[in-house]
C-alpha positions, 0 to 999 in steps of 0.5 A: 500500500502506498500514498504519494503527495506533492509536499512543496511546489515553487513555480517561478521563471521557467523553473519548477521545484517540487518535493515529493513524498511517497509513504509505503506501508507494510502490514506483513510480519516480514520485511518486504523489498519494494521498487518505486518507479517515478515518472518525471514527465514535466521536462527533459531537463530534470535534476534531483536536488536531494533524496532520502534514499538511493535511486537509479535514473532509468532514463531522462524521464524515470527514476527508481528507488529500491527499498526494503520496508520493515515488517509491520511498519511505514516508511517515507521516500522523499525527494526534491527535484527541479525542472527547467525549460 
């Protein structure tokens, strides 16, 4: 189960910065590996400014976080990005 929200947005002169939070919930009694794939569809020019977890850039429009959600727990992936055009 997951919840995704835009936590912050600053839209000024041909630049857009956003903070995204993705909360994952594991209700099982064992830890679960999860891959979270995020589409960066706003612009070819995107830059991850900071991230709470390691990620891999799949291509210019996609990143993926490989995380393990502890048993019977919630965790939040948070990242801040900048788009320019």
